[in-house]
LOLUM-139652 format. One record per residue (C-alpha): z negated, x, y. Coordinates in nm, 4 decimals, always signed. Example, Ala and Ser with C-alpha at 12.3 -4.5 7.8 and 13.67 -1.06 7.14 Angstrom:
<pts>
         w         u         v
   -0.7800   +1.2300   -0.4500
   -0.7140   +1.3670   -0.1060
</pts>
This chain:
<pts>
         w         u         v
   -7.4590  +13.9190  +11.8659
   -7.2867  +13.7455  +12.1564
   -6.9784  +13.9627  +12.1068
   -6.9636  +13.8487  +11.7483
   -7.0044  +13.4820  +11.8432
   -6.7387  +13.5055  +12.1134
   -6.5006  +13.6820  +11.8741
   -6.5478  +13.4089  +11.6101
   -6.4904  +13.1401  +11.8712
   -6.1709  +13.3156  +11.9822
   -6.0478  +13.3396  +11.6226
   -6.1139  +12.9683  +11.5693
   -5.9237  +12.8777  +11.8851
   -5.6293  +13.0940  +11.7818
   -5.6296  +12.9450  +11.4320
   -5.6371  +12.5902  +11.5704
   -5.3618  +12.6797  +11.8177
   -5.1340  +12.8204  +11.5449
   -5.1810  +12.5181  +11.3198
   -5.1006  +12.2853  +11.6116
   -4.7891  +12.4906  +11.6891
   -4.6787  +12.4764  +11.3245
   -4.7335  +12.1003  +11.3126
   -4.5321  +12.0546  +11.6319
   -4.2500  +12.2738  +11.4980
   -4.2411  +12.0771  +11.1725
   -4.2143  +11.7504  +11.3618
   -3.9375  +11.8818  +11.5891
   -3.7166  +12.0038  +11.3047
   -3.4644  +11.7485  +11.1897
   -3.3582  +11.9436  +10.8804
   -3.5754  +12.1760  +10.6713
   -3.4737  +12.5415  +10.6787
   -3.4090  +12.7323  +10.3584
   -3.5538  +13.0799  +10.3099
   -3.4233  +13.3567  +10.0905
   -3.5903  +13.3418   +9.7515
   -3.7925  +13.6563   +9.6804
   -3.9721  +13.7294   +9.3562
   -4.3032  +13.6404   +9.5215
   -4.1873  +13.2992   +9.6486
   -4.2540  +12.9699   +9.4778
   -3.9822  +12.7050   +9.4947
   -4.0856  +12.3496   +9.5721
   -3.8187  +12.0812   +9.5583
   -3.8549  +11.8054   +9.8144
   -3.6273  +11.5123   +9.8908
   -3.5700  +11.4614  +10.2607
   -3.5633  +11.1017  +10.3823
   -3.2389  +11.1589  +10.5781
   -3.0393  +11.3082  +10.2905
   -2.9947  +11.2097   +9.9280
   -3.0012  +11.5633   +9.7864
   -3.3277  +11.7552   +9.7436
   -3.3952  +12.0556   +9.9618
   -3.5811  +12.3686   +9.8527
   -3.8910  +12.4830  +10.0356
   -4.0363  +12.8259   +9.9594
   -4.4061  +12.9002   +9.9743
   -4.5488  +13.2487   +9.9719
   -4.7652  +13.3107   +9.6657
   -5.1025  +13.4765   +9.6906
   -5.1365  +13.8119   +9.5140
   -5.3442  +13.6479   +9.2394
   -5.0825  +13.3744   +9.1805
   -4.8065  +13.6360   +9.1825
   -4.9924  +13.8440   +8.9229
   -5.0537  +13.5361   +8.7052
   -4.6861  +13.4400   +8.7138
   -4.5872  +13.7989   +8.6274
   -4.8248  +13.8108   +8.3298
   -4.7593  +13.4568   +8.1988
   -4.4849  +13.5573   +7.9468
   -4.7142  +13.8229   +7.7966
   -5.0002  +13.5733   +7.7739
   -4.7759  +13.3211   +7.5974
   -4.6594  +13.5847   +7.3510
   -5.0174  +13.6958   +7.2784
   -5.1244  +13.3356   +7.2280
   -4.8462  +13.2750   +6.9748
   -4.9347  +13.5926   +6.7832
   -5.3040  +13.4987   +6.7830
   -5.2272  +13.1518   +6.6479
   -5.0059  +13.2987   +6.3750
   -5.2798  +13.5439   +6.2731
   -5.5403  +13.2664   +6.2569
   -5.3036  +13.0496   +6.0512
   -5.2362  +13.3407   +5.8119
   -5.6098  +13.3997   +5.7615
   -5.6642  +13.0285   +5.6937
   -5.3716  +13.0205   +5.4474
   -5.5077  +13.3269   +5.2660
   -5.8510  +13.1643   +5.2371
   -5.6981  +12.8406   +5.1037
   -5.4750  +13.0234   +4.8511
   -5.7538  +13.2263   +4.6967
</pts>
């Protein structure tokens, strides 16, 4: 049990240390860096206070968000077809 508790405490310290390091790095940077856009990256546009033009910041998507974005066109298409079918059934009922 004590090994487990010590391991959790170590993980918490490391997590806190990495977030502090990231915060310090963000504060030290004068200009935001641009990453290469992969298919699994989400683009967020942000206007920097020192420049007039917006800069792009890329965030890594979770596997679930990536899957949702991949399937979104198919979901939209299915929704349109479903709505058309419902409208056709309603029109047929009203015509007869």
